[in-house]
N, C-alpha and C positions, 0 to 999 in steps of 0.2 A: 779518389775513392777506390775501394777494392773491387776487382772484377770477380764475378761468379760465373760458373758454367753449369747449366742444368740440362739434363736429358729428359725429354718429355715423350712418353709413349701414349699414343692416342688410339683407341679402338672405337669402332662405331660405323655409321654410314658416312664415310668420309672420302671414299675413292670415287672419282667420276663426278664430283660436285664442285670442282675448282678449289679444293681445300688447300693444296700446296701453294697455288698462287696467293691465296688468302694469307697463309702463314708468311710467305715471302714479303708481302706488303706490311704485315704487322711487324716483322723483324726490322724493316727499314724505318717504320714509324717510331719504334721504340729503341732504335739504335742498338740492335743486337747483331752479333756476328754468329756464324755457324752454318747450319744446313737443315733442310727438310728432305725426307726421302720416304717414298712408299715402301712398306714392308708387306709381306703376305698377310699378316694379321692386322695391319692398320698403317699408321704413319709414325715415324720417329722424327723428333725435332730436337736439335741441339742448339741452345742459345747461350751466348757469352756476352755479358755486359754488366751494367750497374744493377744492383739488386732492386731498387725502386722501379726501374724501367722494366725489369723482368716481371715484377708483380703486376704492373699495368698491362704487359703483354699477356700474361696468363688470364687476367680478368677479361680482356678483350677477346681472347681465344674462346672463352666460354659464353660470352654475351653477344658477340657480333658474328655468329656463324653465317656462312653463305647459305643461300636457299637450298633446302633439301638435306643439308648436313645435320647429323645427329651424333653427339659424343655419348658413348655408353660406358667407357672406362678411360680413366686418365691417371697415369702414374708419373710422378715427378721425382727425380733423384739428382742430387748434386754430384758432379763428376769432376775429375782433375782438368785443369785448363789445357786447351789445345791451342795450336797456332793457326788462328783464322785471320784472314784479311778482309773478308766480306761475308755476306750471307747468300747461300746458293740453294737452288733445287738440284739435288744430285741424283744420279741414276738409282733406280729401285734396288732394294736389298731383298732378295727372295728366299733367304733362309727362314725356316720355321713353318708353322702350320698356317694354311690359308685362312683368310678372314671369313667371318660369318656374314659379312655385310657386302653385298654387291648391289649397286644401284639398279633399279628398274629403268627401262627406256623412258625417255622424257620427250614430250611434245615440244615443238619449237617455242622458244620464249618470245616475248613481245619485241625485243631488240632484233632478233633474227628475222622475225616477220617484217619488221621495218626495213631491214636490209633487202629482203626479198622483193619489196615493193619500190625500192629506191633505184631509179635508173642510173644514179651516179655511184652506186656501190658495185664492187666487183662480184658481190653475191646476188646481184639482181637476177631474179627468176632462177637462181641456182637451186635445184631440188634436194641438195644434200648439205645445205648450210647448217652450221651448229656452232656452239661455243661451250664455255665451261658450265653453263646453266641449262643446256638442253642437248638433245640428240640421243642416238641409240647407246645403250649400255649393256644390259644383260643379254640382248639378242646377238651381240657381236663379240663378247669376251670369250676368248679361247682358254686362257688360264690366268690365274692371279699372279701379281696385282694388276689393276686396271691401268696398263700402259699401252700406248699405241702398238708397240711390238707384240703385244699379247692379244690383239684384237684383229678383226677383219680389215681394219684400216692399215695394217702393216704393209700391205702391198702397194699402197699409194704414198709415194715419197713426196714430202712437202716441197712445193716450189719456193723460190727465194722470197716472194712476197708473203706467203703463208708462214714461212720460217721466221720472218721478221715479226709477224703478229705473235707467233708462238713464244718468241723470246722477249717481247715487250711487256713489262710489268703492268702498265696502266691500260692494257688492251684486254677486253673481256675474253679474248681467245688465247691469252697467256697460258701456256701449258694445257690447252684444250686438246685432248687426245683424239677427238674425232674431227679436228680441223681439216678442211680441204676447200678448194675452190674449183671453178671450171677448168683451170689449167692443170691441176694435179689430182683431182678427186675422182670418185666414181662417175660413170657415165651411163646414160639411158639408151635403150634401144626399143623401138616399136616394131613388132612383127605382126602382120595380119594373119588370119587363120590360114590363108593360102601361102604363107611364107614370104610375103613381100615386106621389105623394110621401108622406113620413111626417114628422111633427113631431119625432120622436126618431130621427135617422138611425142612430146607433150601435145603439140598441135594436132597430131594424128589421133592421139587417144581422146582428146576433147571432141574432135569431129566424129569419132566412132560413137561416143556416148550420146551426142546430140542427134545422131541418126537412129537412136533406139537400139543400138547393138550392145553386146556384153563385153566388158573389158576385164581381163585378168591383169591385176596390178601387183607388182612385187612391193609389199609394204615393209614395215619395220620387222615384224616377227614372222612373216610368212605372206603368202599370196592371198589376195582378196578378189572377189568378183564384184564388179560395179555395173550398175545400169541406172538409167533415168527412172526415178521413183514415180514420176508423174505419167509414165507411159505404161498403160495397163497391159498392152500386148507384149511389151518388152519384159515386164516383170513376170508375166505368165510364162514367157519363153524361158526365162532364167529358172523358174520353179520346175518346169518340165524337164529341162536339161540336167538340172542338179538333183532331180528326184526329191524335191522338198515341197510337196504340194500345199501344206497348210501352215507350218510353223512361221510365226511372225518374222519379218526381216528388219534388220537395223538400217538406220538412215544416217547419212553424213551431210551436214550443211556447213557453209563457209564461216558462219559467225553466230553469235548469240541472237542477233536480230532475226536471222533466218530461223533459228531454233524456236523463237517465241511465236513465229507464225504457225508453227505446228503443234506446240504443246504449251501447257501452263507451267511456268517455271518459278519455283520458290527461290529464295536467296541461297539456301543450302544446295539446291539442285543446280543453280547457276554457278556457284563456286566449284561444284564437282565437275560440271561440264567443262569449265574453262581452266581446270587444274592442269598441271604438267602431266598427269596420268592420262588425260583425255579419254575417259572410258565411255562406253555406251551407257547412257542414263535412261531409265524407264520413266517416261513422263505421261501425265494425263493429257490425252490428245484433245485438240480443239475440234469443234464440230465440222467446220468447213476448212479444208486444206486442198492443196493440189496433189496430194498423195494418192496414187492409184489404189483402188479397193484391194487389189491382190497383195499389197504390202503387208497388211495386218488386218485381214477381214474379221469382223465381229470381235474386235478387241479395242478396249478403251485406252490402252497404253500404246505408246510408240517408243521404240528404242532409238535414241538420237545421240550422235557424237559429233564433236568438232574435229577438224583435221589433226591427225596424229603425227604428221611429218610435213616438211616443206613441200614434198611432192603432192601429198594429199591436198595441201592448201592451194597449190597452183591449179589443181584439177577442180576443186570445189568452187574456187573463186570464178572460174570461167563458165560454170554451168549454172544457169539461173534457177534450176529446179533442184530439190533434194535428190541425193543419190542413194540407191540401195548399196550397202556395203556388207557383204557376207563372206564367210570363210572360203578360201580358195582350195577346195578339196572335192573329190567325188564322193558320192553317197557312201557312208560307212568307211571312209578312208581318212588317213591322217592329213593334216594341213601340209600343203606343198611349200617348200622353202628354197628349192633349187630350180634354176632356170630350166634345165632340161627336163627335170621331173614335172614341172608345170606344163611345159610344152607337150609332153606325152600324155599326162593324166587329164589335163583340162582342155584338150584339143576339141572334144565333142561338146564343150560347154561355151568356151569363150570365142568371140569373133576377132579378138585381137589381144596382143600381149604387150604390156609396158614393163620391160625388164631393166635391171641394172646389174652391175658387176661387183657390188659389195656382198660378200658372203654372209648369209644368216647362219649363225652357229647352232641355233636351236629354235624350234617353232614356239612362238608365243602368240596366242590368240588374243583378240580384243577382250578387255575386262568388261563386265556388266555390273552396274550399280543401281540400286533402288533406294530411295529414302523410305525407311520403315520406322514408324514410331519416333519420328524426328531425328533419325540417325541415317547417315549415308552408309548403306550396307552393301558390301560386295557380294554379288551372287555368282560371279565367275571370276576367279583370280587369274588375271591375264596381264597384258602389256600395261605398264605404268604402275602395277602393284606387285608383280612377281619379279624376283623371289621375295617372299615375305619373311621377315625375321621377327620372332617373338621371344623376348627375354623372359626367363623364368627365375624364380627366387631359389630354386633348388637344383642340384646337379642332375644331369640327364644321362641315361644309358647311351652307350655308343650304338645307336640304333638307326635303322632305316625302316620307316613305316610305309606300308604299301597301299594304304587307303582302301577305298571301296571299289565296287565293280563298275558303278556308274559315276559320272562326274569325277573321275579319278584325278587325284594329285598325290604327290609323295611328300614325306616329311622326314627330316633327319636332324641329328644333333651336332652342333659345334659348340663345345664348352657348355654354357648354360643358355644356349639359344636354340630354339626350334626354327628350322628353316623349312618353310612350306614352298613347294614348287609351284609352277604355273599349272593351270588346268590342262590335263592331258586327254580328257574325253572319256567316252564309254568303252570299256574293255570287253565288249561282247563280240568282237570280230578279230581275226588274225592280224590285220593291218595295224589296228590300234594297239594290239598287244605287243607287236614288234616295236612300235613307237614307244611304248612304255618301257620296254627293256633297254632301248637306246637311251631314254631319259635317265634310267637308273644308273647306267654306266657313265653317262655324261656328268651327272651331278656328283657322283662319287669322285670322279677325277677332278672336277672343278673345285670341290671343297676339300679334297685330300682325305676322304673318308676311307678307312681301311677296316675290313673284317667286321662290319656292323652286324649286330643282332637284327634279324628280320622280324617285323611285327606286322600282323595282318588281322583281317576280320575273322570272326568266328565261323563264318559260312565257308564250308570246305570246298565249294565249287567256284568261288570267286577266283579270278585269274591270279590275284595277289596271293591268295592262300595256296593255290597249286604251285606257284613259283616258290614260295617260302618253304613248302614241304620238300621241294627238290634240292634245296640248299642246306646250309648248316643250321645252327641254332635259331629257333623261331618261337614266337609267342603269339597266341590268339587273344584278341580283345573283343568283348561283346560290343556289338554295333552301337547301341544306344548309350552305353557307358562311354564309348569314345566320343559320341556327340557332346555329352555334357562336359567331359574332361577338356574337349576342345574349347568350349566357351570359358571354362575355368582358366585354362592356360592363357587365353587371349586377355583375360582381365586379371590374371594373377590372383585368383580366388583360392582360399584355403577351406577345407571342410570344417564344419558341416555346410553343405550346399544342397538345396532341394532343386533337382533338375527335372524339367519337362522336355522329353525327347519325343516329338511327334513327327512322324514321317510316313512314307509309303510302306516300307518293309525292311526288316533286319532280323537275322536269326537270333532268337532268344537263347538264354542259357538252359532252357528246358526243351530245346529242339523245335519249338513252335515259332511261327512268324509273328514278331512283335511290331508295334508301331505307334503306341500311345502311352509311352512309359513315364510314370512318375517315379524317379529314382532319388533316394536319399544317399548322397555321397558322404561317406565318413572316412576316418583314417584307415579302416580295415577294408574298404571296398565300396560296394553299393548294396542297397536293399530296395527291392521293387515294392513300392507302396501302393500303386494303383495302375489300372489299365482298363481299356474298353472291354465290355462283354464280347467274347469272341463270336465271329460269324464266318461263314464259309467263303473261300475263294474258289468259285466255280471254274474248274479248268486250270487251277493254279495261277501261273503267271499271266494267263489270258485276261484275268480280272483287272490287271493294271492297264491293259489296253482298251478294255470295254467296261466303262462305269456301269452299264446296264446289268452286268453280272453281279456286281456288288449290291445294286438295288434289289435284284431278284433274290439274293441270299437273305437280305433283311426281311423282305416280304414273306418269304417262305418260313422264316422263324416266327413271324407273327401269325400267319394264316395256315401254315402246313398244307395239307392236301386240299383245303378249301380255297386255296389261292386261285383266282380267276385271271383271265387274260386281258382285263380292261386297263391295266396300268401301262403307262407310256413305255416303261422299260421292256415289258413283254411284247408290246405291239411292235417294237423296233426289231424283234427277231422274226425270221421266217416262221410261218405257222408250223412247219415240220420240225423246227428246232425246239419249240417250247416244251413238248412232252419229254424230249430227251434231257433237257436241262433240269426239269422237275424230277425226272427219274434219277439223275445224278445226285441231286440233293437228298432225295428220299433214301437212296441206297448208300449215300456218302462215298460216291465214286469220284476220285480225283477232285475232292473238295476239302483241301486242308483248311484248318481254322486260322484266323488271323485276329489280331487286336489293332489293326492298322487305322490310325486316324486319317491317313491319306485316302484309304478306300472308303471310309465313311463320308468324306467330302465327295468322292466320286458318286457314291450311292445317292446322296441328296441331290447332286446335279442331275442325275438320271431321273429321279422321281419328279423333279421339277421340269423335266424334258428340256433341260438346257444343253446337255451333251450326253449322247449315248455311246459314242466311240471316241476315244482319245486319238486324234491324228498326230499329236505330239505330246511329249511328257508333260503332265500337269494341266492339260487343256481344260478338263472339266472343273477342277478346283479353281483355276484362274477365272473362268467365266462365272462361276458361282460367286467368287469374291467380288467381281465387278458388278454383279447384280446387287450385292449387299451394300456397296458404296452408294447406290442410288437411293437408299432409304435412310431416314433419320430415326427409325423406330428403335426404342430401347427395351422393348418387352422381350421375354424369353419363353422357351418351352420347358416343360417339366423334365426331370431326370431323377435317377436314384443312384446313390452311392452306398454300396454294401458296407457293413461293419467288419468285414473280414480283412485279413492282411495277406496278399494285397487286396485293396478295395476294388470292387468291380463297378465300373461306370456303366450303368444299365441304360442303353440308348432307346429301349423300347418305348417308354413314355414320350420321349422326344419325337420319335418317328411317328407314333400314333397321332400325336397332336399336330404334327406337320402335315400328315396326310389329310386330316380334317380341314386344314387351312387351304388345301389345293384349290377348292372350288369357291373360296370366299375371300381370299387375300391375294394381292399382287405378288408376283414371283419375287420382286426385289425385297418386299417386306418379309417374306418367308426366309429368304437368304439371310437377311439381317438378323432375324430372330435366331436362326441357327448359329451364326457367329457369336451373337450375344450369349447364347447358352453355353457354348464351349468355353468362352472366357470366364463365365461364372463357375463352371465345373473346375477349372484350374484354380480359381480363387478359393473355392471351398476345400479343395485338396490341400492347398497351401496352408489354410487356416487349421486343418486337421493336423498337419505335420508340425506346425509351430516352429518352423525354421525360417528365419527372416531373409536369408540370402537365397535368391531365386535365379536359376540359369535356364534360358530358353534356347533350344537347339533342335535341328531337324528341318526337313524340307517344308513342313506345314507353316513354319515361321518365316518363310518367304512371303506369306500371305500378309500384306500390310494391314488389312482390316482386322484379322484375327490377332495379330501381334499388338497393334495399337490398343484394341479393346482390352486385351489381357494385361498389358503393361499399365494402362490407366486404372483398371480395377485393383490390381495388386498394389500399386503405389498409393492409391487412395486408402488402402487398408493398412498401410505402414510397412510394406515389404520393400526391400531393395532388389531391383530387377536388373539382370544383365542379359543382353542378347548380343548376337554377333554384329561386328562392324567390319573388321579387317578380314576375318575368315568367313566364308560363306556359311549360312545356316544349313545348307544341304550337305550332301555327301562329300563335297569338296573340302570339308573341314575334318573328315574322319581321320586322315593320316596324322594330323597334329594331335588329335585326341588319343589316338593309339600310342603315339610316342610318349605323350605325357602320362598316360595310364601305366605303360610299362616302366616308366622311370620312377614312379612313386610306388611301384611294386604292390599294387592293390590286388586284393583277393576278392573274388565274387562271392557275395552272400546270396544264394539263390533260395528265396522263400516264396517262389511263385506257386 
C-alpha cells in the first residue's frame, strides 16, 4: 500500500499538558513515522504511514486528548515523503509568532499525591513533584514555547534517573518539563525571624504553625502568610501586623472531608474545590467549627481552598486545624515573589520563612470562585485560571487594554483571541502601579506583542488612562459599555443585546458617575435605556467607604430640611458632624450626583443599621445579601419607571415603604424584599426593551441573591440570560470588554 505524509499544525491549549508525549504514543499505536515539535504558535506533527492508519490517528488526536488540552485550530496538508526511520519528539522550533495559549499553574494530580505519600517512591514527601498533568506553568515560563530551557526549571539539570523517566514513553513524566526529584530539583530552606536556619525545613515550618506563629511560605505564584486558623490570638496578630483588621481571610484544608467540616458543599462546589485550578471557593459556613472568630467575623461565607502544590499538601496534612492562607505582601504593596524581597518586606509580619530556589517569573495570586445562579463564577482571576484565553468570532485590533483602576487586570489580542491577564490589584498606590507597568512589559514580551494601540477607561484620572495618554495612539471606552462587552465576548454574543451593568461607580459619557445602567448594545454602539434616579455622593469618594453617607443622601431627598437625627445613619455620626453634612447637601458642596446601584445597596444596609462604615470593599452589600438569604419572602416594594428615554428608576417609593417596615418586619425580610424588587425592576426594563438576549455584568452581580433572583425571573419570562463565569463580574473583566469594544469599533450613542 502507498505511504502518505501529512503535516498537521495544531493550535490551542496544548503546551504544558503532555501533548507531545500523547502524540508520540498515538504515532506508535497507529504505526506512523515522523516527528512532533513545539512551535511558538502551537505544535507541528509530521506523520508518514498508511492512509487508513493516519485517519485513525487524526480521529484519536481529536477525541482522546490529555487532561486540560484543547484544540482550537487544526490544519492538515499532504507533503512530499521524507526519510524517517521512527517517530520522535524533536527540539522545539521557535520561528513565528508566540502562541495565544499558555497553561495556568496546575495543582498536584492524584498520582503525584500518591507518590508523595508512598515511602517506596523516590518522590516521597518531595515538595516539588510533578508530571505531565500537573505542576507550575504560567508562573515559571520565561518565554515561549513551554520547554524546560524556557522556564525557571532550566537551572536544574535532570539526574540520570529523572532523565530516564523523561525519555520513557509509558511514564507519565515522559517529556514533563517540570520534572525533578530530591537529587536534582529545587530545595527548601527554613529561616526563622532571627535568621536561624533549620536542617528539616518542613518540620520547622510545621512546628512554627503549631506554636501559633506566622509563616511566610513561597508558593506557586508568590509568597503567602499562613497561621493556625483555630488560634484566635494568632489570627489577630496576623491581622494587626498585616494591617488587615476586618476583611475575611481564606482558609486551606488538607482534603474535601476537612472542607466539609467547615462549609456546606454542593457537587459543583466540590468539583471546583478539587479541580486542578485549586481556587479559593466561597462556601456557606457551618454554624459550629474550630475556626477562630477573627477569620471571618459576622460573615456567613468562608473562603476555602485545597492544597495548590505538593508543599502546601505536606503542610496541610500535618496540621490538624484549618490554616489561614493570605497574600504575602505588606499593606498596599504588591505580592512578594523573590526570597530577598520577602525577607525584607515581610520581616515585621512573619515569624519564619519557608523558602525555595525555584524562581517565580511573575506574581499570580490565588483565584477566588463563587457559585452564583448555578454557575461557578470567577471573582478573582488568579492561579489556575490565568492567563485566560477567550476566542472571538471576529478579528481584533492589535491592542492592549489597561482595565480599571480597582481589581485591575490587562487584556491584549493575539489573532482572534483575547488574552486576559491575572488579577493585578488596585492601582491606587505607587507600588501597585509599578507592578502593573512590569506586567505590561512582561506580557508584551511573553506574547510577542509589538506597538499595540492602548485602550483605557473613560475616567481621565485612572492610572491606565494617565499611562495611555503618555504613550502613542489610545482609545477610551465607557466603563459600563466595557462591562457588557466583556460578557458578550465571553459568550460570543452578537448585537442586539440588552445589558445590565450595575456596580459601584464608573464615569458616564455625560461626565456624571454612573452605576445602574441598562444599555442596548447594537451594531452602532450603545443606547442608555435606563438608570436609577440620581442621588448625592456626600464627600465624593468618601461615600464608597461610608454607607451612612449614601443613606443620608436618600433621606435628605425625601425629607429635605425636615430631616431629623433619629435615623441610624445619622446617629452613627458625631453630633458635630450632622449639621455640616446637612449643610453640604443643602448647598450642594462636594456632593456630586450618582446613579450607582452599589451605593443604593450601601444606603439600604445603613438604613437597616447592618453596616455604617465599610471596613473593606463591598462589606455593606455583602452583609445585606447575607441577611436576604435568611428569608424566604417573595414580596416586593413599590417603585416607578418613567416613560422617558432613558427611563428613570425612581427609588423613592421603595425607600419610603422600606422605612415603614423598619419597626414592623425583621431585617432579613426587608433585605429579601429589597433584592426581590431590584430583580423585578430588571425584568420590567427587559420587557420594555423587547430584546430577548440579556447580559449581566458589574460588581453588583457578584451578589448571588440578586443574580439568582434576576436570572430566575428573566428566564421564566422567556429571556435568555448570560452572566460571567470565566471573567469576573467586577472590574476584573473591564480590560477584556475594552479590547472587544475597540475591536468592533463601536460608537457611543449618548442619549442620557
